[in-house]
C-alpha positions as CSV (number, residue, x, y, z in Angstrom):
1,G,137.6,93.2,87.0
2,G,136.7,90.2,84.9
3,Y,139.1,87.6,85.8
4,S,138.2,84.0,87.6
5,L,139.4,83.4,91.1
6,L,141.1,80.6,89.8
7,S,143.6,82.5,87.4
8,E,147.1,82.6,87.7
9,G,150.2,84.2,86.4
10,T,150.2,87.6,84.5
11,D,148.1,86.6,81.5
12,L,145.6,89.6,81.0
13,T,144.0,88.3,77.9
14,N,142.0,85.6,79.6
15,R,139.2,88.2,80.9
16,R,135.3,87.8,80.6
17,I,133.6,90.6,82.2
18,D,130.1,89.1,82.0
19,T,131.1,85.8,83.5
20,Y,133.5,86.7,86.3
21,K,131.8,90.0,87.7
22,T,133.8,92.3,90.1
23,V,131.4,94.1,92.2
24,I,131.8,97.1,94.4
25,S,128.8,97.5,96.6
26,G,127.3,99.9,99.0
27,D,124.6,97.5,100.3
28,V,125.7,97.4,103.8
29,N,122.4,96.1,105.1
30,G,122.6,93.3,102.8
31,N,119.0,93.7,101.3
32,N,120.1,94.3,97.6
33,Q,118.7,98.0,97.2
34,A,120.3,101.4,98.0
35,D,118.5,102.6,101.3
36,S,119.0,103.7,104.8
37,G,122.2,102.0,106.5
38,D,124.1,101.7,103.4
39,C,127.1,104.0,102.2
40,G,128.6,105.6,99.2
41,L,131.1,103.9,97.0
42,L,134.2,105.9,96.2
43,L,135.5,109.2,97.2
44,V,138.4,110.6,94.9
45,K,140.3,113.8,96.3
46,G,143.6,113.5,94.2
47,G,145.4,111.1,91.7
48,I,144.7,109.3,88.2
49,I,142.7,106.3,88.9
50,G,141.7,103.8,86.3
51,I,139.3,101.3,86.9
52,E,138.1,98.4,84.3
53,G,135.3,95.8,84.0
54,V,133.8,96.7,87.3
55,T,130.1,97.2,88.4
56,F,129.3,99.8,90.9
57,Q,125.9,99.2,92.7
58,Y,123.6,100.2,95.5
59,G,125.4,103.3,96.9
60,Y,123.2,105.4,99.3
61,L,123.5,109.0,100.3
62,S,121.1,110.2,102.9
63,N,120.4,114.0,103.0
64,N,121.8,114.6,106.5
65,D,125.0,112.7,105.5
66,A,125.2,115.0,102.5
67,K,125.0,118.0,105.1
68,S,127.7,116.6,107.4
69,N,130.0,114.8,105.4
70,E,132.0,115.2,101.9
71,C,130.5,112.3,99.9
72,G,128.3,111.1,97.3
73,S,126.3,108.0,96.7
74,G,128.4,106.7,93.8
75,I,131.7,108.3,92.8
76,Y,132.4,111.6,94.1
77,I,135.3,113.6,92.7
78,N,136.7,116.8,94.4
79,G,140.3,117.5,94.0
80,N,142.8,119.4,92.0
81,V,141.5,119.8,88.6
82,N,144.5,119.2,86.8
83,S,145.9,116.2,88.7
84,T,142.4,114.2,89.6
85,S,140.7,111.9,87.2
86,V,138.8,108.9,87.3
87,E,138.8,106.8,84.2
88,L,136.1,103.5,83.7
89,T,136.3,101.2,80.8
90,D,133.8,98.6,80.5
91,C,132.0,99.4,83.7
92,I,128.2,99.6,85.0
93,I,126.9,102.1,87.7
94,R,123.5,100.8,88.8
95,D,120.9,101.0,91.3
96,C,122.4,103.8,93.5
97,K,120.2,106.5,95.2
98,T,120.9,110.0,96.7
99,E,118.3,111.8,98.8
100,A,120.5,114.9,99.1
101,V,118.5,118.0,98.2
102,N,120.6,120.6,100.5
103,G,122.0,123.7,99.0
104,Q,125.7,122.7,99.6
105,G,126.3,121.5,96.1
106,V,126.1,118.0,96.8
107,A,122.7,117.1,95.8
108,G,122.1,114.7,92.9
109,G,125.0,113.2,90.6
110,T,123.9,109.8,91.8
111,A,126.4,107.8,89.6
112,I,129.2,110.2,89.4
113,L,129.1,114.0,91.1
114,I,132.2,115.9,90.2
115,A,133.0,119.1,92.0
116,S,136.5,119.4,90.8
117,G,138.5,117.2,88.2
118,S,137.7,115.0,85.8
119,S,135.9,111.8,84.5
120,K,136.6,109.8,81.3
121,L,133.9,107.1,80.5
122,N,134.5,104.7,77.8
123,N,131.7,101.9,77.6
124,V,129.9,102.8,80.7
125,K,126.5,101.9,81.4
126,F,124.5,104.2,84.1
127,L,121.4,102.0,84.8
128,D,118.3,102.6,87.1
129,N,119.8,105.4,89.3
130,A,117.7,108.1,91.5
131,A,118.2,111.1,92.7
132,D,115.9,113.5,94.8
133,S,117.1,116.4,92.7
134,R,119.7,117.6,90.1
135,G,121.1,114.7,87.9
136,G,119.7,111.0,88.2
137,A,123.1,109.9,86.8
138,I,125.9,112.5,86.3
139,R,126.2,115.8,87.6
140,C,129.1,118.5,87.1
141,N,129.0,121.3,89.7
142,S,131.6,123.6,89.2
143,N,133.7,125.2,85.9
144,K,136.5,122.8,87.2
145,A,134.3,119.6,86.5
146,V,135.1,117.8,83.3
147,V,133.4,114.7,81.8
148,F,134.4,112.8,78.5
149,M,132.1,110.0,77.3
150,N,132.3,107.8,74.6
151,N,130.4,104.9,73.8
152,C,128.4,105.2,76.9
153,L,124.5,104.4,77.8
154,I,122.4,106.3,80.2
155,T,118.7,104.8,80.8
156,G,116.1,104.0,83.7
157,N,117.7,106.6,85.8
158,S,115.3,109.3,87.4
159,V,114.9,112.3,89.7
160,R,112.0,112.7,92.2
161,E,112.0,116.8,91.4
162,L,114.1,119.0,89.5
163,F,116.9,119.2,86.8
164,G,118.3,116.7,84.8
165,V,117.1,113.4,85.0
166,G,120.1,112.0,83.2
167,I,122.9,114.7,83.2
168,Q,122.7,117.7,85.2
169,I,125.4,120.5,84.7
170,S,125.3,123.5,87.2
171,S,128.3,124.3,85.7
172,G,131.4,122.5,83.9
173,H,132.3,121.0,80.7
174,I,130.8,117.7,79.2
175,C,132.1,116.0,75.8
176,M,129.8,113.1,74.4
177,N,130.7,110.9,71.5
178,N,128.5,108.0,70.2
179,T,126.5,108.0,73.5
180,T,122.9,107.1,74.1
181,I,120.7,109.0,76.6
182,V,117.2,107.4,76.6
183,G,114.4,106.2,79.0
184,N,115.2,108.5,82.1
185,M,112.5,110.1,83.8
186,A,111.2,112.6,86.5
187,K,109.0,111.0,88.9
188,L,106.8,113.7,90.1
189,C,104.4,115.5,87.8
190,I,106.0,119.1,88.8
191,T,108.3,118.4,86.2
192,P,106.7,115.9,83.6
193,Q,108.8,117.0,81.0
194,S,112.0,117.3,82.7
195,P,114.9,117.0,79.9
196,A,117.6,114.2,79.9
197,V,120.2,117.1,80.2
198,T,119.7,120.4,81.8
199,A,122.7,123.1,81.5
200,P,123.2,126.6,82.1
201,A,122.6,129.0,79.2
202,N,125.7,130.4,77.0
203,R,128.3,128.3,79.2
204,G,129.1,126.2,76.4
205,A,128.6,123.4,79.0
206,F,127.5,120.4,76.6
207,G,129.5,119.3,73.8
208,I,128.7,116.3,71.4
209,A,131.6,115.1,69.4
């Protein structure tokens, strides 16, 4: 992303992400918000995918769809842990929503939900995403889920009920460098002090470099 529609040739240096926005949107119904009638954004079952300078927005997942389909509201990764990776650079994931609360492991992780595989995130912003449960922005959901974060921002994200207003780690591994998690919130008073990051005890799941 970040190139003018008038660009010609193979010169990759004339790139302005803020000026020439490349957007992947789930806003099927065209009302500029994530809600019924919209869709999830990206399902990754294998391979190494690199994306730069793209804004992902308005991805949506209902609880009924979560029960019947393999999907997430934002980016859902579920492949061979050794050969499946999504690498994002200079990207934004914003205003996505998941209502999934069922027990099949697909609740939460509104922006990125990893069942098996890895995600390498460099200068990625997670803004104003919302989950009913388990990870307003990111969720790792098995010991085969791996996240590396550098120079990222997680802010304005929320969960309606339980666990990890920013990041929720049911199981897995996450390493963060120069990353800010601030201004995320739980919406119901049953968890007024829900932490920005939740992880299982004694798993070594949360590492900060």
